[in-house]
Backbone as numpy.savetxt, mean C-alpha at the origin, in Angstrom:
# Nx Ny Nz CAx CAy CAz Cx Cy Cz
-16.52 3.39 -6.37 -16.45 2.02 -6.88 -16.49 1.04 -5.73
-15.87 1.35 -4.58 -15.82 0.43 -3.48 -16.68 0.90 -2.28
-17.41 2.01 -2.52 -18.31 2.46 -1.46 -17.68 3.52 -0.60
-18.50 4.36 -0.02 -18.04 5.45 0.79 -17.46 5.02 2.12
-17.76 3.78 2.54 -17.29 3.35 3.86 -15.84 2.84 3.86
-15.19 2.83 2.70 -13.80 2.37 2.64 -12.90 3.53 3.05
-12.20 3.39 4.16 -11.29 4.45 4.61 -10.13 4.62 3.64
-9.77 5.87 3.39 -8.68 6.13 2.46 -7.89 7.37 2.89
-6.73 7.52 2.27 -5.84 8.66 2.53 -5.22 9.02 1.20
-5.10 10.33 0.90 -4.37 10.74 -0.31 -2.90 10.35 -0.19
-2.28 9.98 -1.28 -0.88 9.61 -1.30 0.01 10.72 -0.70
-0.39 11.96 -0.93 0.43 13.09 -0.45 0.31 13.25 1.07
-0.68 12.62 1.69 -0.89 12.79 3.14 -0.56 11.54 3.98
0.02 10.50 3.36 0.36 9.32 4.11 1.46 9.65 5.12
1.20 9.43 6.44 2.21 9.76 7.41 3.48 8.91 7.25
4.61 9.51 7.54 5.90 8.82 7.43 6.00 7.62 8.36
5.32 7.64 9.48 5.45 6.59 10.51 4.39 5.49 10.38
3.58 5.50 9.35 2.55 4.50 9.17 3.16 3.20 8.62
2.51 2.08 8.90 2.91 0.80 8.30 2.35 0.80 6.87
3.23 0.97 5.87 2.81 1.08 4.48 2.94 -0.30 3.84
1.84 -0.88 3.46 1.78 -2.22 2.88 1.62 -2.12 1.36
2.63 -2.55 0.62 2.63 -2.51 -0.84 2.17 -3.90 -1.33
1.04 -3.97 -2.02 0.49 -5.25 -2.43 0.70 -5.54 -3.92
1.61 -4.81 -4.55 1.91 -5.04 -5.98 2.68 -6.32 -6.20
2.80 -6.72 -7.43 3.56 -7.92 -7.79 5.08 -7.64 -7.68
5.85 -8.71 -7.69 7.32 -8.61 -7.52 7.96 -7.67 -8.54
7.54 -7.74 -9.80 8.21 -6.91 -10.84 7.86 -5.44 -10.61
6.66 -5.15 -10.16 6.30 -3.75 -9.88 7.10 -3.23 -8.70
7.22 -4.04 -7.66 8.01 -3.68 -6.47 9.47 -3.42 -6.86
10.04 -4.32 -7.67 11.44 -4.21 -8.04 11.71 -2.93 -8.82
10.77 -2.46 -9.61 10.95 -1.23 -10.39 11.04 -0.03 -9.49
10.30 -0.02 -8.40 10.32 1.10 -7.47 9.20 1.04 -6.48
9.51 1.45 -5.26 8.53 1.44 -4.19 8.89 2.54 -3.18
7.98 2.78 -2.25 8.25 3.76 -1.17 9.36 3.17 -0.28
10.26 3.99 0.17 11.42 3.49 0.95 11.06 2.65 2.18
10.03 2.99 2.90 9.71 2.29 4.15 8.58 1.26 3.98
8.21 0.98 2.72 7.07 0.06 2.50 7.43 -1.38 2.82
6.41 -2.13 3.13 6.53 -3.58 3.39 5.86 -4.27 2.19
6.57 -5.17 1.55 6.01 -5.82 0.35 5.34 -7.15 0.71
4.07 -7.26 0.29 3.30 -8.47 0.43 2.32 -8.53 -0.77
2.67 -9.26 -1.84 1.79 -9.27 -3.01 0.37 -9.70 -2.63
-0.60 -9.08 -3.24 -2.01 -9.33 -2.94 -2.35 -10.82 -3.03
-1.78 -11.53 -3.95 -2.09 -12.95 -4.12 -1.58 -13.78 -2.94
-0.64 -13.28 -2.16 -0.12 -14.00 -1.00 -0.79 -13.59 0.34
-1.68 -12.64 0.26 -2.30 -12.11 1.47 -2.94 -13.18 2.35
-3.77 -14.07 1.81 -4.45 -15.04 2.70 -3.50 -15.86 3.55
-2.34 -16.24 2.99 -1.42 -17.11 3.76 -0.42 -16.32 4.60
-0.32 -15.00 4.37 0.65 -14.18 5.09 -0.04 -13.08 5.91
-1.31 -13.19 6.09 -2.07 -12.10 6.73 -1.56 -11.80 8.15
-1.02 -12.80 8.82 -0.52 -12.60 10.18 0.66 -11.63 10.24
1.30 -11.36 9.10 2.42 -10.43 9.07 2.01 -8.98 9.19
0.73 -8.69 8.99 0.25 -7.32 8.99 -0.20 -6.95 10.42
0.37 -5.88 10.96 0.03 -5.52 12.34 -1.41 -5.08 12.49
-1.99 -5.42 13.61 -3.35 -5.01 13.93 -3.37 -3.92 15.03
-2.22 -3.61 15.56 -2.13 -2.68 16.68 -1.62 -1.31 16.31
-1.61 -1.01 14.99 -1.17 0.31 14.52 -1.84 0.60 13.18
-1.78 1.86 12.75 -2.36 2.24 11.49 -1.60 1.60 10.32
-2.37 1.15 9.33 -1.82 0.49 8.15 -2.41 1.23 6.94
-1.58 1.58 5.99 -2.01 2.14 4.70 -1.60 1.12 3.65
-2.53 0.83 2.74 -2.29 -0.20 1.71 -2.19 0.53 0.37
-1.13 0.17 -0.41 -0.90 0.81 -1.66 -0.64 -0.21 -2.79
-1.07 0.16 -4.01 -0.75 -0.63 -5.20 -0.36 0.36 -6.30
-0.52 0.04 -7.54 -0.17 0.98 -8.59 -1.14 2.15 -8.71
-2.46 1.83 -8.69 -3.45 2.93 -8.92 -4.55 2.98 -7.86
-4.62 2.05 -6.96 -5.59 2.09 -5.89 -6.67 1.02 -5.92
-6.76 0.26 -7.00 -7.80 -0.75 -7.10 -7.51 -2.00 -6.29
-6.32 -2.58 -6.47 -5.99 -3.80 -5.70 -5.90 -3.47 -4.23
-5.33 -2.33 -3.90 -5.19 -1.97 -2.46 -6.57 -1.76 -1.85
-7.52 -1.23 -2.57 -8.89 -1.10 -2.04 -9.48 -2.49 -1.74
-9.24 -3.46 -2.61 -9.74 -4.81 -2.36 -9.07 -5.36 -1.09
-7.78 -5.14 -0.90 -7.07 -5.63 0.27 -7.60 -4.96 1.52
-7.88 -3.65 1.48 -8.41 -2.96 2.63 -9.74 -3.58 3.04
-10.63 -3.84 2.04 -11.89 -4.47 2.33 -11.72 -5.85 2.96
-10.78 -6.64 2.45 -10.48 -7.97 2.97 -10.00 -7.86 4.41
-9.06 -6.97 4.65 -8.55 -6.84 6.00 -9.65 -6.39 6.99
-10.50 -5.46 6.56 -11.59 -5.00 7.42 -12.54 -6.16 7.75
-12.81 -7.00 6.78 -13.68 -8.15 7.02 -13.04 -9.17 7.95
-11.70 -9.08 8.09 -10.99 -10.03 8.92 -10.46 -9.40 10.21
-11.06 -8.29 10.62 -10.80 -7.75 11.94 -9.85 -6.52 12.01
-9.31 -6.08 10.94 -8.47 -4.87 10.99 -9.36 -3.66 10.97
-9.10 -2.73 11.90 -9.91 -1.53 11.92 -9.08 -0.25 11.78
-7.78 -0.35 11.70 -6.89 0.79 11.52 -6.22 0.69 10.17
-7.02 0.49 9.12 -6.47 0.27 7.77 -7.11 1.25 6.79
-6.29 1.79 5.87 -6.81 2.74 4.88 -6.16 2.45 3.51
-6.90 2.77 2.48 -6.40 2.66 1.13 -5.68 3.96 0.73
-4.58 3.82 0.03 -3.89 5.00 -0.48 -4.49 5.35 -1.84
-5.25 6.45 -1.87 -5.91 6.89 -3.08 -4.89 7.17 -4.20
-5.16 6.62 -5.38 -4.30 6.86 -6.52 -3.02 6.03 -6.52
-2.77 5.29 -5.51 -1.66 4.35 -5.46 -0.27 5.00 -5.70
0.64 4.16 -6.17 2.03 4.63 -6.42 2.09 5.70 -7.49
1.13 5.70 -8.42 1.09 6.76 -9.44 0.95 8.14 -8.76
-0.03 8.27 -7.85 -0.21 9.54 -7.12 0.92 9.78 -6.15
1.47 8.69 -5.58 2.61 8.83 -4.65 3.76 9.55 -5.35
4.13 9.05 -6.54 5.24 9.63 -7.32 4.88 11.05 -7.76
3.64 11.24 -8.23 3.22 12.57 -8.67 3.25 13.60 -7.56
3.07 13.17 -6.32 3.09 14.06 -5.18 4.52 14.37 -4.71
5.51 13.79 -5.47 6.92 14.04 -5.11 7.46 13.17 -3.98
6.70 12.14 -3.61 7.15 11.21 -2.58 8.25 10.33 -3.16
9.20 9.90 -2.37 10.32 9.10 -2.90 9.91 7.72 -3.40
10.53 7.31 -4.51 10.37 5.98 -5.09 11.79 5.45 -5.29
12.08 4.28 -4.69 13.41 3.70 -4.73 13.36 2.25 -5.14
14.54 1.70 -5.50 14.67 0.29 -5.72 15.23 -0.33 -4.44
15.35 -1.62 -4.37 15.82 -2.31 -3.18 17.23 -1.85 -2.79
18.05 -1.42 -3.73 19.37 -0.96 -3.35 19.47 0.54 -3.09
18.29 1.19 -2.95 18.23 2.59 -2.59 18.37 3.58 -3.75
18.50 3.07 -4.96 18.60 3.93 -6.12 17.22 4.49 -6.48
17.16 5.55 -7.26 15.88 6.09 -7.70 15.13 5.00 -8.49
13.85 4.87 -8.22 12.99 3.86 -8.88 11.96 4.55 -9.73
11.11 3.72 -10.29 10.02 4.21 -11.11 8.77 3.39 -10.82
7.62 3.93 -11.12 6.38 3.24 -10.91 6.11 2.39 -12.17
5.96 1.10 -11.96 5.72 0.21 -13.12 4.34 -0.36 -13.00
């Protein structure tokens, strides 16, 4: 859908030390997210792009992989070269047994 040139990583293989950027909306984030993820809704990306590091690997995640793929493309067009889409998004993340928590550390769910 987004072309073979879009770098990606399976949710089950996202390294623990990567900068994980969650681009879902506030209500999706509140329901549950990866413990070490950084939240920046896709709609806020243009004005907050400077918050995303360019000197380390970045993996971008959403619910199913569509919005995050768009963000990866946007970042690549704006100079990021160490960025990858998380295939299958938070749905595959949870299915792979990766942790999903709420802001208070309680078990979360993918919304």
